[in-house]
N, C-alpha and C positions, 0 to 999 in steps of 0.2 A: 597705295592706300589699298586697307585691306579692308573685307565685306564688317569688321566690328566698327569701322568708323559712320560707315549706311544705319546703322542699324544705331550705333549714336547718335547721331543728325537725324532720326526717324524722333527716338525716344521725345529726342528737348520740343520738337515743330511739335508733334503730339501733346508732348504736356503742355508746354509753354514756359516750363519754368527746371530749371536745372537740379537745382534739388527732389524735385521728385524724381526726373526721369535720373538718379542716381538707383531714387529706390526702387523704383523698376529694373531695373539692369541688374540693378544685385552691387550695384560699387559704388564705393564711395562718391561722395563732391567736386572733391581738390581731383584724382584723376579724371573722368568727366569731363568737365572747364577746360582740365591740359589738351584733352585727347581730341575738342571743337577747338581750340585753336591750334594744333598742328594741325588740325583736314583742314580748315582756312589759309591754313598760306599754301598749304600746298598748293590749293585753288586761286590764292592769288587777289581770294575779293574775304568778305561780313556774309557771314550767314543767317548771320540772329543781331540785332536789336537789341543792347541789352539797356531792361526795363530797371525804373524802380526797386519792381516783382515782378517780378523774372522778364519772361526774353520774347519775342517775335520778330517773320522768315523777314528776314530782306526780299528784294529782289532775284536775287541773284541767289538765294537759299527756297526759295518757291521751285527756284528751276530746278533746282540742286536737289530739293526732294520728292520732285514728282517722279525723276527721275532713278531716284535711289530706291525706293518703294515698287520700281517695275523689275532693278537687279536684285534688291533680296527676291522678291516674288519665284523672280529664273531661277534663283539660283537655292529655294526650298525646294519646285519646280524637277531641278534640275539631279537635288537627293534621293525625295519622293521617288521621280524613274525608276533609278538605282535600283532603290527599294524593294520595288513594283517589281523587277528582270527578278532580281534577286531573291524573289519571292516567286521566277512562274509567272506572276501576272502579264507580263505583256514580252513580245517578243517574236519570234516564230518557231512554226514546229514541221516537220514538215514525216509522217505518221504513216507505213503501210501494210500492208494486209490481204494474205492471198482470200481468193474467192472464197471458199471454207470456213474462212475466219470472217466473214463480214456481217456473218448474219448469227454470228454471234452474239449471245446477247450479256457476257462479263468487254463485249468490244462494244457493238452499241450503248449498254450505260456507261461506261467510261467517258467514249468521247461524245454526250451528249453530255455526264457534266464536267467534264471537265469545261467544252462552247459551256455551257450554264458560271463556272465558279474564273473563269478569265473568258468576257466575252471582246476585252481588247487581243489577246493569245490570237495567230495566224497563227489556221492550219491545211499544212498542203496537202493532203488525201492520196496515195496509190498503189493500185494493186498491182500484185504482179508474185510471179512461182514461189517459191519460196527460192529455188538458186539466186534469180534478180532482183525478189528483191533481199537481199543476205551481200550481193557485190553489189549491190546501194548503197548498204550503209558501210560494208571497208570505203566505197569509192567516196562516203561524208555529203553523199544525197540527201541521206535517208536519215532521219535521228534516232527514229524505232519503227519498230515492222515485231506483228501480230503473222507467225512463221506454223507452219504445223511440220516437223522437221524428226527426219530418221534418221537416212544415213550419211544426211546433212550433217546433222547434230555435231561428226566429226570433227567436220574440216571448218567449222560454226568453230569447237570449243579452242580451234589452233589461231583461227585469226586477233593475235593481240589485245586487237582495240575496238573486242566485240564482245559481249555479255551475252550469259542467254537463257532463263528462268524459265520455267514451267510454269505457269500460272491457273488450271485444267486443266479440265480430262474428260470430253465426256463420250456416250456410250454414242455407235452407229447406229443405222437403222435399214430393213430396206422398204425399200420404194418399187413397188407394183401398181400398173395402171390397175384404177377401180371395178376395173369389166370381167379383171384375172382371180379367177377361184378362189388362192390366198385368202382374197380379198375380202369373203364372202366368207370365211371363218369366225371364229372367238376370232376376239377381236383380244382377251385377255392371249391365249395360247399365243404363244413363242414359238419359230423358223427354226427350226435343226438347219444350215447349212447347211450339210449332207440333201436334203430332201433337193434339192436347189437343181442338184445335177446336173438333168436334163432342163434349168430353161435359157432363155438367154434374156442375156447382162446386154446394156447400158453404162459403158464405165465414158470417165470423164479421161484426155488425153496426159498420160506419165511426166509431161513436162511438164504440166499446168501444176500438178497435185502426186507429186514421184511418190508420197508417204503412202501417199492414201493409196493410190491405184497398187501399189507394191503389199501393200497388206495385205488386204481383199484378194489376190492372187494369191498368199502365199499362205490367207488363210483358205481358197477355194482349197489349193489342193493337199493343208492336211486335212481335210475332209475328204479326202479321200477322187478332187476331180478338178478340173481345169474348165476353170467357166470360157460358154462359149460369149463370143464377142461381138453381137453385133453390129455395135454401134460406139464409135467413142468420141466424146464430143469435149466440145473447145474450150468448155467453162461446167463449173458442176453444176450453176445453175439449170444448163441445155440441159442437164442430161433428165431431171426434172420433165422440162417439157418433151423430151423424147418419151421416156417412160407415160405417161400420159397421154401422148401419142396411140400410147401399144406398143413400143418396136423394142419394148422389154421391161426387168425387171433393172433396180441398181438398188447402191451403198451410202447410204450417204450421214454422214454428221450428221445427231439427232437436230439441232440447231440448225437444219434445214427445211426442217418440216416444221421453224413459223410460217415458214410463206405462205404454208393453208395451200398448195396448186391446187384448182381443182380435180379430180378424175385424175391424185395418185393414196393411194392408200398406204398406209406408215406401220409397220410389226418387228417388233425387240425377237433379237433374237438368242436363243436357249443358251447357259450357261457357255454350254460347250461348244459354241459357235460364236462367242460373243467375240467382239472388233472396240473397242476404244481407240478415239482421234482425238491425244496430247495437245493442248493449244499451251505455243509457247512465245514469250516476250522476247525477240535478242536489239539489240542496242547498245551503243557505242559507249563505252567505257568515262568520254573526257565529260560525262551528266552532266551538268548544274543546270539552276535557273530554271525556263520552264520545262525540260527534257526530266531530272531528275523528280520537278512539281507529276509530268505527268508519271514516270517509273510509278511513284508512291499512291500513283491512284488508283494504275493497275493492281496495286498490291495488297489492296485494300481493297477493292472488291473482288482481289481472287477470297482473300480474306474467307469473306461474307458470301463466295459462290454461292453455296448451298442456297442463300435467300435470290438469288438471280438463277437457277434452273427450275424448270417448269415444265413437265416432260408434253406429250401433247397426253388430252384427260382419255381423248378415245381415235382409234386403231387408223381410225381416213381423217385426210384431207377435205373430205367433199362442203359448201358449204353446207 
């Protein structure tokens, strides 16, 4: 017994006439009559009572047609479920991100849009360092991750199962307490990194964001000084709390300024001291279905990144 037998029987039952059912199915009447007869022989009971001008269901026929409709509906549902999974509309994805990437407009835009376009897709989000996230990717516990890769990039490139793509690059800003003299300067003025030689810095712990930490240290040394670090925060968000408390200043990706932390002012660096924070998407090569849909959504957002960026209108984040 095949699905076509179910479709043939349902068509004859709904039309009440073999010839009309054959026209509806796009086949000739004699082959349809033969298929119905073969179906009745398989079942061992007549499904239709032949009338002078059509057919009507027997008791066995009514019992069969009720179940046949359910079988056909289940078959159609199974095919649609497979198509939706292939389009990436269902299933599950595990996405990682570093703390510095969590507030990036591209990341938040993609996650929000993906949730709206695929509400039946289960998303699991995980925060960690670049090293932790790439290890989770390699182990198959994550499907993709937004990372800030520095020296780790070479290690990632050597992993045959992973791909890494740069999806954006943002400027890094100086975050200073709003009572600091630099906060009172003209907002349009840019800060020369060399002028901060005598200042106290708050940085995030190196294991949490190795690339950004090393970049800041290297830039300060290139400017002629080693930064005096008073405190290392466990997470990047914590650095802004410490800055607001007046414990020192920090250097953070521009997207962090969107937090609008009370008591913190943001200043841009001069071109000579300009620091940038690239954003990468790392993902498994065996991408398909939901993961491929997610990758394409990130790439699309990256292509229109200029429409996402909106630097702070003023230097101050005070309400």
